[in-house]
N, C-alpha and C positions, 0 to 999 in steps of 0.2 A: 501649487499642490497638482498632479496632473489627475486626470479621471481616476485611473488604476488606484492611485492613493485615498482617494476621495470614496472608494466604494471596497476597502479592507481594510482590515483591523489587525496588523502584524506587525512586526519588524524585519519580518523575511526578506530579502531584494525579491521584486518580480522579474521571472524569467527575463534575462536582456533580448532583443529580436535577433541581434550577432554576440553572441557569445565572446570573451576573448580568452583564448588558450592561456593553459596555469602548467605552472612545472610542480605537479603535486599531484595529492586529492581533489578530483574534478568535481564539481555540485552541478556539474552541466556536461556531461556525457553526450556526446552526437554519435550518429549511425549516417553514413553516407546516402544521399539520394542521387537521382542523376545530374549534372549540373543545369538549370535553369526552373526547374522542380518547383523552385516556393518561391512567392511572391508577398510582399508586406504593403495592407494597407487597405483600405475600402476602395480608393481607386483602381486599383489593381484587379479584388474583385468584382466592382462593376463591370471592368472590361473582360473577364471571363464570362461574364451573361449577354454578349453582344450579343444579337441577332436570333434571342430568344422571345418567347412572349408570356410565359407562366414559367415560374421556379417554386418549388418547397423549399424552402428554408426551414430545416428541423434545430434539435440541438438538445444536449445535455441539461439537465437540470441546473440551477445556478448561472446561465448565462444572462448579463443585462441585456435584454431583447429592446427595450426602447432606445438605449443609447446606439446599439449597436442600429435599429433599424434608421433611426433621426441620420447617424453618420454615409451609411450607405444610400438613404433615400439622397442625399445630398451629392454620393458621391454620381450618382445617376443623371438626378436632375443636369448635372457639371454635364452630364453626355446626352444631353437633349431628350432621355426619357421620362417618361408618365406615366407613373407606379400606383396603380390600385393595392392597397395593404391590405390585407385580411390576416386578421389575430386570431391563431385558432385557439387560445385563452377564451374566446365568447364561445368556445362548443363545450367550454370543462362543466362538467355537472355543479351544481351548486354546492358551495363550503358546506354547509350542515351535511350533504348526500358523500359529501367526500372523507368529511371525519366521519361517517357511520363505515365508509369502505373501511377504511385505515385502523380505525378504534381498536379490534380483534387482534391487529399485531405491534401494539405499542405497550405493552406489559401492564397495562392499567397503572396504577401508583410507583410500578416502580420509575426512579429515576434514571437509570441506566441501560437497563435491557427491555428486549421483544422478543418479536418470534419471524421469521421473517416472511415475505409477503410471498403468499401462492397465485395471485392475481397477475395483471397484465395490465401495461399502461392505456390499452383500451378502457378499461373498468373506468378511468375517471372524467370520462369521456359521455354526453349525448351524443349517439349516433346518429339521430336526427337531425340534431345541430350541424355535426360534423358533416352528411349529407347536404348542409344547406349551403355549405363554405363551397362556393364555386365563381371559376376566374371572371374576371369585369369584359364582357365582350368590347368594350369601346373604349378599355387602355390599353395601352401602349404595351405595359408590362402588368400584369397580375403577380403576386406574389403573396402565398398564403407562408406566415412563418410562426415561430414559438415552438416549444416545444410537445412532442406531438402534432407537428405540423403531416407529415407524412402520414398520419391518419385519413386524412380529408382525402387524401385515394385521387391525388390526383395526377393524370398523367404528362408530368414535365422534370426536366431535370432535378437532382435533388440535390442540396447542400447542406452540409450537417454541421453543427458548431461544436466544438467538444471545448474544455475548461476542465481541467485539473481537477482531482480532490480538494488538494490542501488548499487550491485558489475558493475552492465553493465555499472553508472553513473559515477561511480569512474573509469572505464577502459576509458571512450568518457572523461571523460576532462584529460585523458593522451596522446588522440590521439590512443589508442589502440587499437580499434575498430571503425569500421563503420557500416551504416547502410547497410543492406539484398542487395545486387546487386550492391549497391553502388561505383564507380570505386574509390574515395578518401574518407578520413575520411573529416568532417564539423566540424565547432565548436561544443561545447558539446550541449549549447542550441538547434540546429539546428539538432545536433541528437537527443537530447530526443525530441523535439516536433515530429519528424519523427515515432520515439520508440511508442509515445502515439498513434499518430492516425493510421499508418502505419503498421508498424512491429509484435508490441506488440500483435494487434488484429490477425492478419494473422497467427504466432506463438502459439498464446494460442490457438487460435480453431484446428491446426494441433497438437501441442502436446494432448491436449482433443483426438482429433481422433485416437490416437496409443494408449492411457493409457493401454488399457486392450489386449494388444501384449508386451507391452515392457517388455523384463528380465531382462534387469539390467537400474538401475535409477544410474546415476553420478555426486553428488555434485560438479561442476568443480570449485568452488571458490577459492580453494588453488591449482594455476596447481603443483605445485610439490608432492603435499599428498591429489588425489580426493578422496572422502568417498564415495561407493557406497553400492547396496543392491538390492537383486533380486528383479525384479520387483512386485512377488506374495506377497512378504511381505512388501511393502510399501502400495501396495493396501490396504492389510488386516490391518493395521495400519491406513491409514488414516480411514478405513469404522470404526474400533471402536471410531478414534478421533467425527464420523458424529454421534455417539449416546453417547456421553460420553459429556465431557468437554478438550478445550483445551486454549493456549495464545500465540498467535501469535508473533515471533519475532518481535521486536521495530526494527527501525532505526531511527538517529539523524543527523539532518543539522546545521549550525551555521546560520546566517541569519541578514541583515543588522537594524533591531529591536531586535534582540535576547538577550534575559535573563540570568540570572545566576542562577537561581532556580534550576534548571535540572543539571547543573554541580557541583551543589554544594551537592544536592542531592544522584544522581545517581553514587556512588561510581566505576563501573564502566569502564564508559566514561572518554575516553583520556579530559586531561586537558590544550594541549595544541590548545586551540582554543579562539576565543577572546568571544564565545559566545555560547547558545543552543537557536535555534530558535525554532526549529520543534520537536517533536516528533512522527513520524510516528504507532501509538499505533498500530493500526490497520485500514491502508487503505489497503483494502485487494488485490487491482489490484498490488500492490507491496512489501506487508509482505511476508514470508516465514513461514514453519513450521519445527522447528525442530526436528528430529527423533532422537532417542538413544538407543544404544544396547551396554553394558558392557564399558560404560564411551563415546564411538567414537558419533560422532552425523552427521547426514545428514541432508542437509537444500531440503527441496522441495518446490517451489510456490503455496503459497495459491489457486491459482488457479486451482492444480492439485486436491485438496482435494473437491474443488466445482465439478469441472468433474467427480471424483468419486462418492460424493454423494450430491448434491444441494437439492435436495428433502427431505433427512434425515437432512440436516441443516437449512432449508427453510422453511419447512411442510407447511402451507396454501399457502405462497405465493409463493411457488418456480413454477408456471406455469405463475403466473408474471412478475418475476425478471428473472426468467432462470438462468443461469450460475454466474449471479453477484452479490455479498453479497450486502445488499442492505444499511448497515449502518455501519460509519465509526468513529471511535475514534482517536483524536490526539490532542497533547498539541501544546500549541502554549505559549512561555516563554518570557514576559516584564518583569520579577524582574528586578530590574537595568536593564532595557533597554531601548526600546523606544516604541511610538506610530507603532502600524500596520497602513499601510494604511487606506487612508475612502476608501471605497466599495460597490460593487454591484455586485452581484452575476445574472447570469440569467434566465428570467422567463421560465417554460415548456417548451412552443412553440418557443420560442430561441434558446435555446439549440436545440432542436431535429432537428429544419430547418438548425440550421449554423452549426452543430457542431457532428451530428449525433446521437448522447449520447439519451437514452431511458428514462431519468430522469435528474433532475437538480438538483442544487446544494444547497437546504434546510438546513439552518446548525443553532444550539441552540450555544450559549459559558455559560458553567457553571466552576463556579468561584471555584477550585480545592481551592486556594489559594489565598492571595493579602496581598500589605501591606497599609499600613492605608491610605487614600485619596486615593486611585483607584478606579477608572473611565472605564465606558463602551460606548462609543459615540454608537448612538441607534436612526432614525428615524430623519427625518428634524423637528427644529423648526416650534412654532406654525405661523409664520410671512413669514417662509419661501419662498422665490420669485424662483422656478427651472429656469428662466430665467437669474437671477440677479445670481443666483449660481453657472451656467455655466461661465457666463461672468466673476466672480470672479477668477473659476480654471485660465480660459483662460486668463487671467492677468497675473497670479500666471507664466503660462510656459513661455508664451512673454517676461516676463519682468525679470523673475529669482531669483520671489520675494515669501516671503511666503502671501497665504492664510488668509483670516479672517475664520477658519471651524467656531470657533462657534457660529457667524451671522446665520446661515445656517444647522448647527447638534445638538441634545440635545445629553448633556451629564448626566451619570446617575451616583451616586455614588456605586461602588463594592462591596460587602462584601462574605466571604465563602459560598457558597454554595447557592448563588443565581444562577438561572437559566432567560439567557436572548433569546429571541424568535426573529429567521432571519429570516425566510421565506423568497424566491427570491425575489428580488427586492426593500427589506430594505435596506438602506444606512445605514454603521454599522463601527466598529472597535472596537479592545482594546486597551485602552490607556495603558501608561507603570504604572508596581506594578502590573502585573496579572499573573497569573500560571492559564490559561484556558484550562478546558478541552473540544475540540470543539466536540461535538456532531452533524454527520450528514449526510444528505444522502450520499452516497460514492464517484459522482463526487466531485474531490479536486484540479485540476486545472483553474476553470472557473471565477477567481476572477477579475473583471475590475475595476480597481486605479482609483479615480478621485483623488487623491493628496495624495502624500508622501512625504511629509513634506521636502522636497528640498532635498531628500537625495540618497545616493550615493549606488549601490549595494558592497558586497565586494572584488571585483576587482577593486571599483576605477571606475565605470562607470553609467550613470542615469536607474534608471529603469524606463522600459516604463508603460505611462499609458493610461490610456483607457477609455477617456472622452467618445468621441461617443457612443460606447457599453454601458459605463453605463447608458448615459441618455434616451439611448434605452428603458433599462429596468427597468429606476429608479421608484417603486411607488410615485409617489407625496402625495397622500392622506393617507400615514404612517405618522404623526405629531402628533405633540404637545402632546396633554394630551390622546389620542388615544394609544400612545405607552405604555404608564404608565398603560395603561388600560388594553393592548391586549396584550402587546409582552413584558412584564416582567411574567412569572411564578408565582402562587400562590399557593404553596402547600396543600395540605388539607390529611388528616389521613382518611384512609379507610379501614385499618383492623391492630389488634392488639393483644398481647399477653403475657403473663406473662414477659417477657424482651426485646418486640419489637414492634416495630408499623412500618406497611407500608406506608409511603406517592404517594399521586399521585402528579407530576407536571405536569400537563397540556403543552400539546404541542400548537403552532397554529393550527386552521384549516384545513392550507395548509399543514401541514408536516403528514409524513404519519406513523412515528413513532410518539412512546410515552414513556413517562420516568417516572420513580417509582424510589426512596430511602428507602433501608431496613432500621430500626435504629435500631441498637441493645444498649438497655441499659445498660447491665451489661451481662452475660456469658449466653450463652443461643442456640440454634437450632432454626430452621424455613425451615419449607420446603415449596416451592412453585411450581406452574405449569409454564410450559413455554406457555401454551393455545396453542398452534400449531404454536408457533414462532420461530424464532433464538432470543436470549438473548441475549447481550453483556453487560456487566456488566465492575465497576472500583471499587478499596474499595478506596473511598473518604477520610475518617477517619478511622485513628484508624492501631494497628500493623500489622495485617492481620488476616484471615478468613478462612476454611477451607468450600470448595464445595464439593457434591458430586455428582455425575448426571451418569446414564448409567452405572455404575459398576465402575466406576471410582472415585479417591476421588485426589485433588490436594490442596495444601497450595497457597492462595495468598496474596501481601503483599502490602502494601501502592501504590496507583497512578498507580499498575499494571491491565492491561485489560484483560479481559478471555471471554471466550464464553462457554455458552452453546446450541447445537445443539437444532431444535425443538423437533426432534425424541427422546431424553433423556426423556420426559415427563414432570421430574418435577428434581429437584432438590434442596439440602439440603446447608445452612447456617448452619457453627458452628462458634460461636467467646469465645474466654475467656475473652473479656473486650468489653467494648464500642466499639464501632465500625460503620460505614457507606458505604452501597455499594447500588452503582448508577447502575440502568440497561436501556437499551433501547431496545425496542422491535416494531414490526409491529403493527400498529392498525387492528384490523380486518376489511378484507374486502378491505383495500387499497393497493396500489400499482400506480406506474406510476401514475401523472397527464396528 
């Protein structure tokens, strides 16, 4: 067993130090840096520290700090360096004080939801204790290390250790990491809730404040062989991406309703799981970007790109969204699986007041593929009585018996390339048999489940329902014929050329983003403007296309998601055969409602 395997609980593969190229959908999409920019291992990192007498090693939550310290200390010792190590966690406030700071943001007894933290990383530390951490004048090399180490304010080079958020979750499931300042590790669901609402907002802001001064960035997800590069090289590479084209690294999770479509189609995925329910194609708070040099790869958080170049990425909407990327793409796989829960998402004021989010979870379902007879649940039936609907759901819970969902929620036939519109407050679900490309505003955890088909999770426990919250947000006038008229998009052609046509798939008036589909009828090329908006795209039919933007070129394969930033100005798509490319972008003048 490797060190990484001992500290993580998942069947998903650890990112290889040097991924092999594949022909087809790639779970490890890379972006080039200059030759020689990335080095691998603690010995190479020790070499980067030659000639310095003090170093700050800061990093994100979830880093295996003692493992890292031991290996780097051995590498420095081999180079004849004597190191005085100073652990910044000694300056953390007592765990009881930290608990008091974070408690208002954890949602009380709610097992899922809290409120976004409004403080800073410095709030977790005792200022006097931080000031007391000083370099050892007798040591050859003094290092202050740990999450928040830069708060000690040493005049020294900064090394920053990043770790992907999916790996943080895998480590939390193994009990290998705990929340910042916590005395003990909690169950992984509680750890994730606090990460989402408290730790990650504070840590992301801290990393952004350091980014222009970081001398070395380390990808710590492989504890035995971390990748690292000069901060200047990483910033330069990210600036290029902010003006060109990029594909985030996706990650995948099984689930109680998950299906078999992705498992069958994506050859790099491990097969020793019952299903794949989700692909985080591009959920910006959790995805990373893979930078590559001479075959070696280094992953940085997507938040890092936004800290470097959010204005280039977002264009006209940068002031409205700040460092928050506004659009997400993800897959929901129910092919040979089960129905999703019957669910509702919070209205804008509810999510702002209750959870501290700037904008809400307005969604659409794009049917990338489906089985014959597949359906989508959307909207109330014409004669649905909300009080009777709630009573039926509560009876189901009380009696542990199925609910009569068809009495209250409409079912609609689903076909490939349909687009179903799901603004917040709309009751909905994907039935079994669909591979849904979910196009949405970025918030992604605020699902209020009304009914979950009497199902247990993969660990054999009941999945929490949120009936009270759902009915506080349910738009009861979204029913009957109105759903078919207003909530199922009707494409119309808006431009065409010799071998292509461009369709508008109108979204709901409440959606701040819109959707187009470019259809190649044969080999051809077309140039399209970014119109000063980020463009999030997916190849939804055909084997591959080539995209050129900002002096960069990238081959995109079936079902892959990619992004063209606003600053690219325009992008050109080349197809050698019939193909369809879907794109989502911000409506002019629109932002959080």
